N, C-alpha and C positions, 0 to 999 in steps of 0.2 A: 387694291384688291389682288392678292398673290395668285400664281399661276393654279397653285392648287385648289384655291377656292373657286378659281373661273372653272376649272375642269370638274369641280363636285357638283356646281351648280349646272352645268352643262347636262351631265350624266345624272340628275337628281332623281328622276323618276325610274332610269334604267336600275340603279342602286338599289332603289325601294322595291321596285318589284321583284327584283334578286334575293333581296333580304326577306319578302314575304314568300318567295318560293322555297328558301331554304328553311325557313321556318315551319312550313306547312310540312316539306320533307322530314325535317326533325321529329313532328309530332306523330309520325305515321310509323315511326320504325317500332313503336312501343305499343302494343294491345292496350285497352283499358286497365288490364290487371298488371300491366307493369310488366307482361311476358314479352320478351323479342319476338318479332316475327319477320317473315320476308315475304317476296311475291315470288309465285311458281306459276307459270303459265297465265298471268294475270290473276290470280287469285292468291288473297294473304293466307298465310299458314304460320302456325306458331312453331318456334324454335324450343326444343327442349334438350339440355345437356344431359346424358346418360352415361352411367358407368357400365352398364350390362351391354354395350355395343362396341363393336368395333370399327364400324363403317357407317356412314350417314346413309340413311335409310328414311323414305316417307310411308309412315304407317298410320294408317287411319286418320289422314288429314292432318297429321305432326310431323315435322321433321325431326328426326331423333340424331343427334349428333355425339361422337365420343367426346368424353371428357379428357381422355389421353391425348396428349400433344396439345397443337394448335388448333382449337376450334374453328378460327376463322380461315386458316390456311385449307383445313379439311373439307370446309364449305365451298369453298372456291373451285377444289379438286373437283367436288361433287357435282357442281354446276357444269364445271367444263367436261368431264365425262358425260352428263346427262345431255347437254347441248350438241356433242359429238354424237350421240344417238340418234336424237330426236329431231335436229336442226337438220343432222346429215341426213336422215330417211325424206324430210320435207325436199329437201334440195334434189335428191334423186328424183324424186315424182315431180317435181316442177320442171325440173330440166326436160325430162321427157314429154310433159305436157307441152312445153315452149318449144320443143324441137332444138334445143342447144345443149352444149357438152360441156363438163369442166373436169379438168385433168385431176385436180386435187382438192381437198378442202382443210382449211386450217380453221381451228376454234383459238381465239385470241381474246384479250382484253384490251381491245383498241380505245384508245383515251377520248379520241374526238370523232370516230367512226362507228357506225354501226355493222359496217361491212365494205368489202372491197372486193373487185374482179381483176386481176391483171390480165395482160397481155399475153402470158403464158399460159392462162387458162385457170389459174390458184382462185378459188372461191374463199375468201377469208371472213367468217363472221363473228360477232363480239357474242360472247357466252352470257354476257347481261341479256340478250334477247329473250333467253329463256325465263326471266322475270316478267316480259311482257306478255299481253295476250296472243293466242298463238294467230289470230287474224294479221297482228302488227309483225309478228316475226315473219308471217308469210310475205308481207308487203315487202320487205327488206330483201328477201331471198329473191323475190321477183325483180327487185331494184337491180340486182346486183347480175343476175342471171342475164337481163335484158341487154348489160354491157358485153355478153358475148355476141351480140348482133352490132349494137351502136357503143363504141367506146367514147361517149361523148353524153351530153344531156340535151340533145336536139329535140325538135318536135317529134321527128321519126321515134327516137328514144322513150319519149313519154306516151306516146300511141301505144307502144309495145307494153309499157307499163299499164297502162289502162286497161288494156285488151284482157291481161291476166288478173289485173286487181283494179277493178273500178272505182273502188272507196280508197283509194291510195291517198288522197288527201287529207283524210281525217285520220288515217294511219300515221302520216306525217305530224301533223298536230299532235296526236298523242305522244310520240317520241318527244317533240319539242317541251311538250308540257310536263312531262314526266323525267325528263333526263337528269335534274337534279336528284329526284327520290331515287331512281336506279343507280346514282353514284353515291350514293349514301349508304344504300343498302349492301352494295358489293364490297364496300370496306369491311362490313361486319362487325363495325367497332362499337355498335350498340348490344354484342353480345356480353360484354363485361359488366354491363350494369343490371338489367333485368331478368339474367339468366337464370331458370329453374333447372335445379339438377335433381337426377334420378327421379323425376315426376312422371307418373303415367299418362300418357295420351287422355284426354278428356272428349 
């Protein structure tokens, strides 16, 4: 048996699980009628490419995206802008509730993290959190702001998290179970296949 065969046998279950997760994520990118869709605050919404708009906008439950330019880039910019407004407001409220402070907010696309908090007081949040349900996004903000008191993952840190987010464990599970889905969605590569053009919201 070669080294490659040994590695494959040893990790067969993990690979099978990842393949199932990837296939599940891929199937969810398009609605039953082939319309590309995305998640916004935990809700599926259809995406329509339209020539009559110059900016991305959410209208009657449909995300209208301009045909001009690169729709994928425009969508990422829209999510970043929305995340700065919505996650920014959430962070301000939670910081006051928790009795902590942060110096500045960064909205980024972090490859392996949902957020971070630096020793200089910079709160960084992943814009893909806007795709998650609000309670999941709230958990991540609570988690990162708890680092303003505890720059570690000690028992004291987790007690702080639990105090302000009692159901944090199930939110961690949601992020684990849907990581591949959010990664697939945030590339917006599925726009090229089933996108409807110039169609009115239904």
